[in-house]
N, C-alpha and C positions, 0 to 999 in steps of 0.2 A: 557514559555516565547514565545507560540506559534506566529509566527507571519503569515500574510500574504503571498502566495506563490509569488504574483506577485512582492513584494519587496524585491524577491533576486536579487543577481547577477546573471552574464549570466553562470559564473562556478559553484553557488550553483545549478543553475536551472539544468543543467547538468547533475552536481552529484544528486542529489535529482532522477532526473528520470531513471539516470542508478541504485540508488541502490533501486527504484522501480522496475524496467523492470528484474534486476535478483533476487528479491526479499532478498538479501543479498549477499554481497560480502564481501573479507575480505580487509580491508584498503590499502594491503601493494599490491595488483590488483586493487583498485579502483585509485589510481592515476596513477597507468598506463594504466588504461583503459578511462581514462581521458587527456591523453596525458600530465601531468602537472608532475612537480617535487614532489618529498615523502612531501617537507615542505610545496608547497602550496595543495596538495593534504590533510594534515594533518589538516590545517586551514579551509579548505573547508569543512572536515567531522565534526569537533569540531563545526562551525558555526550551520552547520544544528542540530547536536545534540543540541548545547544551545539553539535553537531554536523549540525542540521537533518535528522536522520534523524526524528523525532517532532515533534507539536505536544504542548504540554505546558500545558494550561489551569486555571487554580485554578476548584473545585469543592466542594460538599459532598456528602459522600455520607453516607449513615447518621448523620446530622446529626453529622458530623464535617469540618474542612476537610480537602480532600487535593487532588489533582491529578488531570485526568484524560487519559491518555497516549492518542494517535490517532499513526497513521503518518501521514507528511509527506507533500504529494503529490510524486510524482516525476513529473520531465518525463516525458511520453508521445509518443509518434511515433504520431500518427494517421495516415502515410503509409502505415503499413499494411492500413489499413481503405481504403484507396483502388487503384482502377484507373483511370489515367488521372483523369478529373474525375469519375469515378462511386463513391458509396459503397457498401462493400461489402452487398447484400442482406441478410447475416444481423443488420444491425447495425438495432435498433429491438424493437418489440412483438409486429410480426406475424410469424407463421410462415411461413417460405419452403421452397418443394416445390424441393430439388436440383434435379430434371429442369425447372425452369421457364425459362422462355425471360429472365429478367430475372437469374437466379442465370447462365445459358451466356454471356449477352453480357458479362459481367462477368470471368466466368472468361476470356474470351475478350480481353479488355482487357488483363487483367494478361499473357498470353500475347504480347501484341504490343506490349507497353511497350518503349520504349528501354534 
């Protein structure tokens, strides 16, 4: 049941931002970072998980049962990386020269798209 992030309360927005910034955090650290009690931290995490904004997986951390909280995968618009049928030359592990023919052709494809 994904909801609009605008519908989150202040604590939920702060919790979601923390989880996204860290890329993942143990719930036992989550509530400490938010400066809230463990019960309130658990309620925030449960609410975000129920709204499909985060993933909450059981784990053992420092010898204690807890949850690892990670951002939920978002729907990504890969069309932003495309120009026609050409993938952006900046995607990958090779460095691209902005003055190269490959980059120029990709930019021109963007310019001439319908």
